[in-house]
C-alpha positions in Angstrom: 98.0 -58.9 142.2 97.7 -61.0 145.2 94.0 -60.2 147.3 94.5 -57.6 150.0 94.0 -59.7 152.8 96.8 -62.3 152.1 99.4 -63.7 154.2 102.1 -62.6 151.5 100.2 -59.7 151.1 100.7 -58.5 154.6 104.4 -58.6 154.5 104.5 -57.2 150.8 102.5 -53.8 151.8 105.3 -52.6 153.9 107.2 -51.8 150.9 104.0 -50.6 149.2 104.1 -46.6 149.7 102.3 -44.8 146.7 103.1 -41.9 148.2 106.6 -42.0 146.9 105.5 -40.9 143.6 103.9 -38.0 145.4 106.6 -36.5 147.3 107.4 -33.2 144.7 105.8 -31.7 141.9 108.3 -32.9 140.1 107.5 -36.3 140.6 103.5 -36.1 140.2 104.3 -34.3 137.0 106.1 -37.4 135.6 103.6 -39.9 136.8 100.8 -37.8 136.0 97.9 -39.6 133.8 96.2 -36.6 132.2 97.4 -33.6 131.0 94.7 -30.5 130.0 96.7 -29.0 127.4 95.2 -25.7 124.6 95.2 -28.0 122.5 92.1 -29.9 124.2 90.3 -26.7 123.8 87.3 -25.0 121.9 86.0 -22.2 122.3 82.7 -21.2 121.8 81.5 -17.8 120.8 78.2 -15.5 120.4 77.8 -13.3 117.8 75.3 -10.5 116.9 74.9 -7.7 114.1 75.9 -4.3 113.8 79.2 -2.3 114.5 81.6 -2.6 117.3 79.7 -4.4 119.4 80.7 -6.0 122.6 78.1 -6.6 125.0 78.4 -8.8 128.6 76.3 -11.6 129.0 74.8 -11.2 132.4 74.1 -14.9 133.4 78.1 -15.6 131.8 80.7 -13.2 133.5 83.2 -12.8 131.1 81.6 -14.0 128.2 80.2 -11.4 125.5 78.2 -11.1 122.3 80.3 -9.7 119.5 79.8 -7.5 116.5 81.6 -9.6 113.5 84.1 -6.7 113.6 85.1 -7.4 117.3 84.9 -10.8 116.9 87.9 -11.2 114.5 89.8 -9.1 117.2 88.6 -11.6 119.6 89.6 -14.8 117.6 93.0 -13.1 116.6 94.0 -13.5 119.9 92.3 -16.7 120.8 94.5 -17.8 117.9 97.5 -16.4 119.2 97.0 -18.1 122.5 96.9 -21.7 120.8 93.9 -22.1 120.8 92.9 -23.9 117.3 89.3 -24.0 117.3 86.2 -21.7 117.7 82.2 -22.8 117.9 79.8 -19.8 116.5 76.4 -18.9 117.6 74.2 -16.5 116.4 72.1 -14.0 118.5 69.5 -13.4 115.9 67.4 -9.9 115.5 63.2 -11.2 116.2 62.5 -9.6 112.9 64.3 -12.1 111.1 63.1 -14.9 112.8 60.3 -16.9 111.3 58.1 -20.1 112.1 60.3 -22.0 110.2 64.0 -21.0 110.6 64.3 -19.7 107.0 67.3 -17.2 107.8 69.2 -20.0 108.9 70.2 -20.8 105.4 70.5 -17.0 104.4 73.7 -17.0 102.6 73.9 -13.2 103.3 72.8 -14.2 107.1 74.8 -13.6 110.2 76.9 -16.9 110.8 77.8 -16.8 106.8 79.3 -13.3 106.9 80.9 -14.5 110.2 82.9 -17.5 108.7 83.8 -15.8 105.3 85.3 -12.8 107.7 86.9 -15.6 109.9 88.1 -17.5 107.4 89.9 -14.1 105.6 91.3 -12.9 108.6 92.7 -15.8 110.4 92.5 -18.5 107.6 94.1 -21.4 110.1 91.6 -21.5 112.8 89.1 -24.5 112.6 85.2 -22.8 112.9 82.6 -25.0 113.7 79.3 -23.8 113.1 76.0 -24.7 115.1 73.4 -26.9 112.7 69.8 -26.4 115.1 67.1 -23.6 114.5 66.2 -22.4 118.0 67.9 -19.4 117.4 66.1 -18.6 114.0 62.3 -19.3 115.2 59.7 -17.5 116.7 59.0 -20.5 119.3 62.3 -21.3 120.0 62.1 -25.1 119.3 65.0 -26.9 117.7 62.8 -28.5 115.3 59.2 -27.4 112.7 56.2 -27.2 114.6 52.9 -28.6 113.8 49.6 -27.1 114.8 49.5 -29.2 117.7 52.9 -28.3 118.9 54.4 -31.6 118.0 58.0 -31.2 116.7 58.1 -32.6 113.1 61.6 -35.2 112.5 61.7 -35.3 109.0 60.4 -31.9 107.2 63.5 -30.0 110.3 65.9 -31.9 108.6 65.5 -31.0 105.3 65.9 -27.4 106.9 68.8 -28.7 108.7 70.8 -30.0 105.9 69.9 -26.8 103.6 71.3 -24.6 106.8 74.5 -27.1 106.4 75.2 -26.5 103.4 74.8 -22.5 103.5 77.2 -23.0 106.3 79.7 -24.9 104.4 79.5 -22.8 101.3 80.8 -19.6 103.6 83.8 -21.7 104.4 82.9 -23.3 107.5 85.5 -26.6 108.6 82.6 -28.4 110.7 79.0 -28.4 110.7 77.6 -29.0 114.1 74.0 -30.8 114.3 72.8 -29.9 118.0 69.3 -30.5 117.4 69.1 -34.4 118.2 66.6 -34.9 114.9 66.8 -38.3 114.2 68.6 -39.1 110.8 70.2 -35.5 110.7 73.9 -36.5 110.8 73.1 -39.1 108.0 71.1 -36.3 105.8 73.8 -34.0 106.3 76.9 -35.8 105.3 74.9 -37.4 102.3 74.5 -33.6 101.1 77.4 -32.7 101.7 78.9 -35.3 99.6 76.9 -34.5 97.1 77.6 -30.6 96.8 81.6 -31.3 96.6 82.2 -30.9 100.4 84.1 -33.9 101.3 86.2 -32.6 103.9 83.9 -30.5 105.9 83.7 -32.7 108.8 80.4 -33.2 111.6 80.4 -32.7 114.7 77.4 -34.4 115.8 75.8 -33.0 119.1 75.0 -37.1 119.6 74.2 -37.7 123.4 72.6 -34.3 124.0 70.4 -34.1 127.8 67.6 -32.4 128.1 69.3 -30.5 130.9 68.5 -27.8 133.5 72.3 -26.4 132.8 71.2 -24.7 129.5 69.3 -21.6 130.7 72.2 -19.2 131.0 72.9 -20.0 127.3 69.3 -19.5 126.4 69.3 -16.2 128.0 72.4 -15.2 126.1 71.1 -16.1 122.4 67.6 -15.0 123.7 66.3 -18.5 122.2 64.3 -20.5 125.6 61.4 -22.4 123.8 58.1 -19.8 124.4 55.8 -23.1 124.9 56.7 -26.6 126.2 60.1 -28.2 126.7 62.6 -30.3 124.2 62.2 -33.4 126.0 60.8 -35.4 123.2 63.8 -34.6 121.4 66.9 -34.2 123.8 67.7 -37.4 126.0 66.2 -38.2 129.6 68.6 -37.4 132.1 68.1 -40.6 133.4 69.2 -42.7 130.9 72.9 -44.3 130.1 72.5 -46.8 127.5 70.5 -44.6 125.4 73.1 -42.2 124.9 75.4 -45.4 123.5 73.0 -45.6 120.7 72.5 -42.5 119.6 76.6 -42.4 119.1 76.3 -45.6 117.2 73.8 -44.5 114.9 75.7 -40.9 114.8 79.2 -42.6 113.6 77.0 -45.3 111.0 75.6 -41.7 109.1 78.7 -40.2 109.1 80.2 -38.5 112.1 83.4 -37.0 112.7 83.3 -36.5 116.0 80.8 -37.2 118.7 79.8 -35.5 121.4 78.3 -35.3 125.2 76.4 -32.5 126.6 76.5 -31.3 129.5 79.9 -32.5 130.8 80.5 -32.2 134.0 77.1 -33.9 135.3 77.7 -36.2 132.4 81.6 -37.7 133.2 79.9 -41.3 132.9 78.9 -40.9 129.8 81.8 -39.9 128.7 83.5 -42.4 130.1 81.5 -44.8 128.5 81.7 -43.7 125.0 85.2 -43.3 125.3 85.1 -46.9 125.6 82.7 -47.4 123.0 84.4 -45.5 119.5 87.4 -44.9 118.6 86.5 -41.8 117.2 87.3 -38.3 118.7 84.9 -37.6 122.1 84.0 -34.1 122.6 82.4 -32.6 126.0 80.6 -29.8 126.0 81.3 -27.6 129.1 78.0 -25.3 129.0 76.6 -22.2 130.5 75.2 -23.7 133.5 78.8 -25.0 134.7 80.5 -22.3 133.6 78.1 -19.8 135.6 77.9 -21.3 138.7 81.9 -21.5 139.2 82.2 -18.1 138.6 79.4 -17.2 140.5 81.1 -18.8 143.1 84.1 -17.2 142.5 82.4 -13.9 142.8 81.3 -15.0 146.1 84.7 -16.0 147.4 83.5 -19.3 147.8 86.3 -21.2 145.9 89.4 -20.9 144.0 88.5 -20.2 140.6 91.7 -20.6 138.9 92.0 -24.5 140.6 88.3 -25.1 140.3 88.4 -24.7 137.1 91.4 -26.4 135.9 89.9 -29.6 138.1 86.8 -29.6 136.5 88.3 -29.5 132.7 90.4 -31.8 134.0 88.0 -34.2 135.0 86.5 -34.0 131.6 90.0 -35.1 130.1 90.3 -38.0 133.2 87.3 -39.3 131.7 87.7 -39.6 128.1 87.1 -36.4 126.4 89.7 -35.2 123.7 88.3 -32.6 123.2 86.4 -29.8 125.4 84.0 -26.8 124.1 84.4 -24.6 127.2 83.8 -21.0 127.9 86.7 -21.0 130.2 89.0 -21.5 126.6 90.4 -18.3 126.5 91.1 -18.4 130.2 92.6 -21.5 130.7 95.0 -20.7 127.6 96.6 -18.1 129.4 96.9 -20.3 132.4 98.8 -22.4 130.5 101.2 -20.6 128.6 
């Protein structure tokens, strides 16, 4: 390509009219570089105990906690819209929480019961289960804690392995370790294979940042830490090279899909991860990103539909092959 300021280029510039390809909607569709489809979407869903329960999450308008019976109805509708996968997040009763998260691997636990029911009702939908201890611990951290408040890595991994095996036994298609403990992907892969679950995939939260965008999610699960923060295990928001290191480690350990979380403030990280791997790359359009759009839309400050589509398309443009988003059902309806 000739330099813009060259003599030759000055004459050629008369013939360069990029707007020709923007002239009509048909032309724009023909040359569009990235297209958002329903196949890109994974729908995160919240489950609670009981029956007939559908409880709206105050900080996430339009999102609900479902008891399993109503969850099945919602998932049936979601599947009919063409959404291929859902990700489950449980709300655990306080009396079932303890310091070591033993309820997380209870074969009759909420997640395990939900997975079994989903697979009986909508067998074709891909079920992704969260592997982390924060919903199950009294202290709200993703790992076991010693008497000094330190998060213990290797003992936590041992519990995560039990949790992942329990979910696989229940019928989960993917387990998704979101805890950011070192070595957990390799330990889970080794355990799954040893127990014969060779077809259960791992969607690794590879670059999960210690972000302020998670607030509404922690409200939804009642899982905010009771002391300190998660900065000793989740990533520093200022770091990019570290994300590539984390992704590389997870790939070596056996991850099938790698993920960046959050998405909107980390589009540069998604782009770099996509360039660094041939594995599918997922992005998590997190609760804070969702809540900001919903709040602005309720105030009449933005065109909600257009902002949702533009936001998710930006993640696709950055390199995301899959997008976990609470907008999934709304977007599927938009794309019909």
